[in-house]
C-alpha positions in Angstrom: -0.2 0.1 -0.1 1.3 3.4 -0.7 2.7 5.9 2.7 0.2 7.8 4.0 2.3 9.8 5.7 1.5 13.8 5.3 1.8 15.2 1.7 4.8 17.7 1.4 4.0 20.4 -0.8 7.3 21.8 -2.5 5.6 25.1 -3.9 5.1 26.3 -0.2 7.7 24.2 1.6 5.2 22.8 4.1 3.1 19.8 5.2 -0.6 19.4 4.6 -2.9 17.9 6.7 -3.9 15.7 4.1 -3.0 12.5 3.6 -1.8 10.7 0.1 -5.0 8.0 0.9 -7.1 11.0 2.0 -6.3 13.1 -1.2 -6.8 9.8 -3.8 -10.1 9.5 -2.7 -10.9 13.1 -2.8 -9.8 12.9 -6.3 -11.9 9.9 -7.2 -14.9 11.7 -5.6 -14.5 14.8 -7.4 -14.0 13.0 -10.7 -10.5 14.2 -11.2 -9.2 10.8 -12.7 -10.1 10.2 -16.6 -8.6 7.2 -18.1 -7.3 7.5 -21.8 -6.5 4.0 -22.8 -6.3 0.6 -21.0 -4.6 -2.2 -23.4 -4.0 -4.4 -20.6 -1.6 -4.3 -18.8 -1.0 -0.4 -19.2 -3.5 2.0 -17.9 -2.9 5.5 -18.9 -4.9 8.5 -16.9 -4.9 12.3 -16.8 -5.5 13.7 -12.6 -6.4 16.9 -12.4 -4.6 17.8 -9.3 -4.5 20.8 -7.3 -1.9 22.5 -8.9 -2.3 21.1 -12.1 -2.8 18.1 -14.6 -0.7 15.4 -14.0 -0.2 12.0 -16.7 -0.1 8.7 -15.1 1.1 5.7 -16.3 0.2 2.4 -15.0 1.7 -1.2 -15.9 0.3 -3.3 -13.7 3.1 -5.8 -12.2 5.6 -2.9 -13.4 5.6 0.2 -12.4 3.7 3.3 -12.4 4.8 6.9 -13.4 3.0 10.8 -12.3 5.2 13.5 -14.0 3.8 15.6 -11.1 6.4 17.2 -8.9 6.4 15.1 -5.9 8.9 13.4 -5.1 8.1 9.1 -4.7 4.7 7.8 -4.4 1.9 10.5 -4.7 -2.1 10.3 -4.2 -2.4 10.7 -8.5 -1.0 7.3 -8.4 -2.9 6.0 -5.7 -6.3 7.6 -7.4 -5.3 5.8 -10.7 -4.6 2.9 -9.2 -7.8 2.1 -7.8 -9.9 3.7 -10.8 -7.7 1.1 -12.8 -9.1 -1.9 -10.2 -12.7 -0.8 -10.3 -12.7 -0.9 -14.0 -11.6 -4.2 -14.2 -13.1 -5.6 -11.0 -16.3 -3.8 -10.4 -14.6 -3.2 -6.8 -15.6 0.4 -6.3 -12.5 2.5 -6.5 -13.2 4.2 -2.8 -13.6 1.0 -1.4 -10.5 -0.6 -3.5 -8.2 2.1 -1.2 -9.9 0.9 2.0 -10.8 3.4 4.8 -8.7 6.3 5.9 -6.6 4.8 8.9 -6.8 7.5 12.2 
């Protein structure tokens, strides 16, 4: 599972209260994830993030790549993984991520 530590906003140099997990859930809930193509095992998507539109590529079993400025795992990747799982299994994306740990 993705790291759920707080997201570091590089532009402001501060930590935001929202975790990667929480932000991924928000991106899914607001319809910010658009799957552009699925040619198994690759999923290409656009995610409208808080600071811009980011391209995300998921190659199942291999790698995930997002073109946002985050260093490492990000909410955009997690949201696309959940939406891709939903499209292949029918499991709602928010359920795929599970509950936010308190």
